[in-house]
N, C-alpha and C positions, 0 to 999 in steps of 0.2 A: 504494500500500500504506500502511496506517496506520503511524503513527510508533511503534508498540510496538517495544520493543527486544528483540532476541534475547539469549539468555544471553551471547552473545559477538558482538561486531561485527567483531573481527579474529580470524582463526583461531588466532593465537598465544595468545589467551586461551582459546579453546575447548579446547585441549589441556591446559590447566592447570585447567579448571573441574570436570570430573568427578572425584569422589573415589574413583577406582578405581585399582588397581595396573595399570600398563601392561605387558602382556606384552612381553618383549624382542623377539620376532619382529615386532611391529607398530611398535616405536619408530622404526626406520629409515624405513619408508614414511610415517609420520605426520610425522616431522621434515622429510622431503623435500617432502611435500605442503604443509606449512606454509610452507616457503621459497618454493615455487612460487606459492602463494596470495598471499603478501605481496609477491612480485615482479610481481603482476598477471597471472600465467599461470594463471588460474582454471580453464580447461577442462583444462589439463594436470594440475593439482592434483586435480580431480575424477576424472579418468581413473585417476590413481595410486591414489586411495582405492578406486575400484571394483576395480582389480586386486588391491589388498591385501585387500579384502573377499572376493574369490574364494578367497584363501588362508586367511583367518581370519574367516569370516562371523559368528562369535559375539562378536568383540571389541567391547565396548561403547564404548570411546573412539573406535575407528575408525568405528563406526556413527554415533556422535553427530557426529563431525567431518564425515562424509559428508553427513548430514542437514543440518548447519549450512551446508555449502557449497551444497547444493541450495536451501536457504531464501534464502541471500544472492543466488543466481542467479535468484530468483523462480520456481523450479520447485516451486511450492507443493504440488501433488498428490504428487509424488515425495517431497518433504520430509515431508509429512504421513504417508505410508505408512511411511517410515523411523522417524519419531518415535513413531507408534502402536505399531510393532513393539518399539521400545525400552522404552516404558512398560509394555508387556505382559511383556517379558522381565526388565526391571529396574524394578519399580514403586517402588523406594525412592530413585531418582535424581530430584532436582528439576529439573535443567536441561532434560531432554527435555519435561517438562510445560510449562515456561516457553516453549520454542520452539514447542511444539504450540499454545499459546495465541496466539502470534504468527500462526500459520497460520490459526487460526479467526477471529481478528480481521480479518485481511486479506480473508477471505471474508464479513465482516459478521456472523459467528456469535459475537456478544459473550457470550451466556450460556454457550456451550461454552468460550469463552476464559476466562471467569470461573471456571468449574469446574476447568479445567486449572491455573489460577493458584492456586486454593485448595489444590489437591493439592501444588503446588510449595512453597507457603508452609507447609503442614502439615509437610512434610518438612524444610524449612529456613526457619524464620521470619525470619531475617535476610538472605534472598536479595534484595539491593538491586534487581536488574532486575525480578524478579517483583513486588516491592512497587510499583515505578514502573509496571509494566505493569498491575497491578491498578487503580491509580488511573486510568490511561487507559481501561481497559475500563469501570470504573464510571461515568466521565463519559459514555462512549458510551451505556451503559445508561440513565443519567439523561436524556440527550437523547431517547432513544426513548420513555421514560416520559412526559416532558413533552409530546412531540409527540402521543402517544395521548391524554393527559389534555386537551390543548387541543381536540382533535377532539370530545371528549365533554363539554366544559365548557358549562355553562348559565350565562348571566348574565355578570357582570364577570369577565374572565379576565386582567386586566392584570397581576396578580402572577405568574400562570403564564407569560404572554408574556415578562415580564422574566426569569424564571428560564430559560426556553428560550433567549432571546437570549444570556444569559450563558454557559450551558453550550455552546451552539453556537459562540460566539466562542472559548471555551476549546478546544474540539475542533478548530476550524479553525486556531488559532494554533500548533499543534504542528508 
């Protein structure tokens, strides 16, 4: 998987990331899931969020935490479905867009990742992870452009080859 960063790398940050009021009914399961996650009991934490979602399916923090867990566990299709549902229901939250970009990038869909990051940054211009991820996505897109240009180049392409080498090295160095 690419080295793009999720909005949160530890679930403890995930619970503080969304700027939503946390309903009291979901605070207990989220706290418990966070403790389990941090203790390395990831499957238990995931099951706990799934059970909590059965009781409170509309809770955005719970949904985001569940999607973040799925993403961390490399269950990309399930994470994508959760994140797409979140951005549809809560289009003004930047973090689901950032994490959706991570899923797109993991599948090599860099243009879709760029679009998701643009939305996250429109909503929160100082979103550090989204800014870093945008840089990563743009270098991937640059590499693809240089590769295409090199295939089409006529004549001396030494400058283009150098650019491609540099951006490829940058992408591999992450």
